[in-house]
N, C-alpha and C positions, 0 to 999 in steps of 0.2 A: 598484742595491743599496740596501737600507735598513738603517741602522745605528742601534742605540739604544745611547746611552752612558749610564752611571751613573757619576755624580761630583759632588763639590763644584764650585761655580760662582760667579762674581762676582754679587751684591756681597759674597760672603764674602771676606774677606782670606785669601788661602790659596794657596800657591804652586801646588798642584795645581789649584785652581780656574782659575787664571790659564793654566796649561799647557793644560787643557781647552778654555778659551775660544779661544786661539789656534788649537790644531790642528782642532778642530771647524770653526772658519770657514774654515780653508783645505781641509779635506776637501769642505765645502759647495760649493766652487767648482767641483768637478767636476760636470757636468750629470748623469752617471750615478749620482749618490749622493744621497740624502736622509738627513739626520742630524737626530735628536731626542735632546735631553739629558734624563734624567730626574734632578732633583735636588731639594735641599731648599729650602724656601720662604724661610728666612733673613730672616724679617720681610715678605716681599712676599706678595702675594696668591696662593693655590693656583691652578692652571690652566694652560693651555698659551698661550705667546705666541711671536712670531718674534723674533729677534734676530741682526742680520748674516748673515742666510740660514740659520740653525739654528732649529729648533723646541725651546722649552724647556718643559719640563712641570716645574712646581714641586709635584709631588704625592709626592715620596719623603719617608719619615717614619722618624725612627730608630728607632721600633717597627714597622717594617713586618712584615706577616705574608707568607707565600708567596701567599695568595690576593691581596692588594693589589699584590704585584709582578706576579704573573700578569697581573692585570688590567691593569696598565699596559703589559706586554709585548704583550698581545693587541690593546690599543688602537692600538697603532702597526704592529704586524705586521713587525718587523724581520727580515731574513735573518741578522741577528747581532748579538748584544749585546757591547758592549765596557766593561768596569768598570775604573775606576781605583781603584788599592788601595795602601793603606800601612799601617803598623803600627796607626794609630788613626784613619784617615779615615772609616771607617764603624763603628757598633755591630756587635758580633757578630751581633745579631739581623738586620741588614740582609743580612750575608754569609750566614746560614743560609737566610734566606727566598729570596734570589736563587738559591743552589745548588738548592733545592728546586723553585723556579718555572720557571727557565729551560729552556725546551724547544727552543731554537735554539742554534747553536754558540756558545761563549763565549771571548771573548779577554780576557785581564786584563793591564793595565799594572801591574807591581809597582815603584813609586816606592822604596820601602823595605819591609823585613820584618824581623820580630824575628830577633835573632841568638842569643837564650838564652831559658831559660823565665822570665827574670824577669817578663814580661808574659805570664804563662801562660794568662791568662783569653782572650786574644785568639787564640792560636794555633790551637787546634782548627778555629775557623769559617774562618780564613784557609787553613788546609790542605785544608779541605773545598773552597773555591773554587779553589785549585791543582789540586786533582785533578778538578775540573769543567771547567777551562778546556782548550779545544784547544791554545791558544797562551799562552805567557806573554812578555810585552815588558818588557824592562829597559833602563835606561840605562847600566849599567856593569858590568863584569866581576866586581866586588866583590858584587853582588846576586846574579849568577848563582852564584857559589861557595856564599853562604849558601843559596840554593834548594836546591841539590844537596846541600850536605854536611849543612846541619841539618835541612831539611824533606823531604828524599829526593825530590827533583822530577827527573824523567828530562831530561837536558840536552837532547835532541831537541826538547822543546816549547818552549824558551827561544830567544827572538830578541832581539838587542841593537841598539838604535835611538839616535840622538843625541837629547836633549832637545828641539832647535830653537829658533829665533828669528826675529823679522821683521827683516830686514836693511833693509827699505825704511823702517823706523821709527826704529831704533836705528842712527844714523850719525855717522861722525866730524864732518860739517858740519852737525850739528843746532844750530839756534838757542839760545844759552846765555843770552841776556840776562835772559829772564823767570826762570828758575831762579836766577841769580846775584842778580836783585832780590829774588826772594821770600826767599832765605835769608841777605840781606847779605853775599854773598861779595865783592863790588866786583871788584878786579883781583887778588886773592888768588890764588895757586898752591894748586890743590886736591889734597889725598890723600883719597881717597874708600873708604870701606866703603860697599856698597849691599846691601840685603837685610833680611829680618826679624831683629828683635833678639831673639835666643834664645840661652841658655846652650848652649855647645857650639861657638859659631861663633868663639871665640878672641879676643873683643873685648877681654877683660882684658889679654891679650897684646898686642893693638894700643896700648891707651892706656899701657901700661908702655913700649912702643917709641916711642911719640909724645913721652913724657916726655924721652927722650934726643935725638929728633930737634928738637922744636919750638925749643929755644934755639940751634941752628944754622941754622935755616930760617926767619927771621923774617917772610919774605914768604909763608909757606904756612899753611893752616889744614886741619885734620883734620875732614872732614865725614862723620859718622856718620848715614847716611840709611836710614831704615826704622822702623817701628813694630812692635807685637806683632800676631800673627796672631789671626784671630777664634777665638774659643772655646778659649782656652788652658788652660781649668781642667778640660776635658771628663772627663779620665781620673784626675786627682787626682795624677798624677805629676810634675806641673810647677806646683804650687801657687804658687811664687813667680815664674813667669814674666811675669805681669802687671806685677809690680814691677820686673822686670829693667832697662827703661830708666832708671828713677830709680836704681837701683844703680849703673848705668854712670855717671851724672852725678855721683853722690857719689864714686866713684873717681877720675874726672876731676879734681873739686876737692881731693880729697886729694893728689893728684899734682901740683897747682898748674898744671894745663894746661887748666882749664875754659874760660879766655879765648880758648884757642887750638882749641877743639873746637867744631863747630857739630852740634847734635843737631837733626834736621829732623823727627823723628816720621815718620808715614806720609806718603809722597810721591805726589801725585795724578798719574795715569798721563800727564796731558798735560804734565807738567813732566820726567818721568823721562828722555827722550831728551836733552834740554838739560843735564840736571843730570849725565848720565854724559859727555856730551861736553865738559862743564867741567872734567874730571878730567885732571889732569897725570899721576898714577899711581893705579891701583886696588888696593885690599889685600882679599884674602879669606883672613883668617890662622884658618881653621877648626880647632878642636882635636880634631874628631871626623871620622871619614872619610865625606864626604859619596858619596851615589850619582852624582848630578849636581847642578848649580845652574843655575837660571834666571837669576840674577844674574850668573854667570860667562858665560854665552852672551850676554847683552845687553851686558856689558862688552866682549867680544870684536867684536861687531857694531859697537859704537860706536868701535872702534879704539882701545881704551886699553890701555897696558901694564900688566901684571898682575903683582902679587906675591901668591902662593898658598902654601898649605901643600902640602907633597910628599907628598900622598896619592894612591892609585891612581886614585881617581874623578876627580881632577883631572889625573893624569899621563895618562890616556887621551885627553885633549884639548888640554893643555898641553905644550910641549917647553921644557926648560931652556934659557934664553938665546935662544929664539926670540920666542915671543909673551910669555914671563912669566920671572920669576925664583921659583924654588921653594926654600922654607925649612922647616926642621923645625918641628913643631908645638910651640908654648909657648915657644919660644925668642924672647924679646923683643930681646936682643942683636942676633942675626943679622937679625930682622926690620927693626930700626933700620937696620942697616947697608945693608940692600936697599932702603929708603925712601930713604935719603941717596943712594945711588948713582945712582938714578934721577933725583932732583932735582938732582943736580950734572951730570948728563950727558943734557941734553934731547935731543940728537942720537940717542942711543941709544934713549932712551924712545920717540922717534917712530918710529923703524925697528920697534921692537918692536910698537907700535900698528898700523903697516901690516900686519905679518905677523898680528896678532890679527884685523884686518878681513878678511884673505884666508881666514884659517881659517873665518870664520862664513860668508863667502859660498859657498866651495867645500864645506863639509861641514855645516853647521848649519841653512841657511835652510828657514823651515818648508814651502817648496815640496818640498824634497827629503825631509823627514820625512814629508809628507803622501803622497808617491809611494811610499814604502817601505811606509807604513801600509796604503794600498789594495792593493798587491801582496800583503800578508800576509792582508788580508781575502779576496782573491780567491782564495788558496791554501786558506784555511780553509772558505770557501763552496763550492769544488768537491767 
């Protein structure tokens, strides 16, 4: 079976690009499958090259016409096209061109979707894609509800699959020495946030909570690990996002905890497993409801006890008191109490970490997700 993916892809710093790189690599390990990714050049030379068993065509253009998309489809001759989609991943022109040009079955993974008419100019092209698609893949029931209730999608078209993680890379026993040396952590106990720094992830709440925790945990440091995604200004709705990390540093200084917070900026892939394994507690204090979270899955695979916001997207993966402590969004006091609880009770934290690792191995490994994806492809291709 020949599958053409249309998506963002590394070196672009983008969660969907990372997801695409991981899943296409695992799909391509099946000898019956040939995968090509059609993606943006992002500063690299256009053309086709191979990467970890996958063909990468960097011939996608934000101003793509139906003719150009049709030419790319014809050049590979796929049995099926798989589009990665979110509110702003592709310009409306790309969605419209694909809808008109695609003459083989279309599968679309909807990582996120507009929930109101606030972003009205993206909605018609996205709804055109939803209608054109034979199946829609989602990572959470929250996105399913929006697709059905706001966009009028038939629920029979929707399949829910987990996000996925490479459990062979993100491990509890990963070597922590290089990450600790790089970020000057020494022997400190690490409380970790990991992910892109964007408004809505509750980092202001985390800093306020840390201002309560830091005086009572003199041997601990808060590590805020991550930078800004590529092309944060594309749609003008998040014009301050590029300055957001500096805003957080200023807030930490105003709270008088800057010397107890380590801002790493973007973490190279080679250091991520060790940095995650360094954490005694991981915190995902999102202020808005996520569909799913790549950092969450990596932290589970690394066997870290997690404190997260009690949102449905997280609750579909995490169980209160098992792998995680779940707290209300925006409540710095309860978040501080949860952090202190796990720092004071390392035995409970270790047991939660073991259950986190089991969840990743049994439900989230990329081999499981790749098998589910291939089964869906085969059902559509029939």
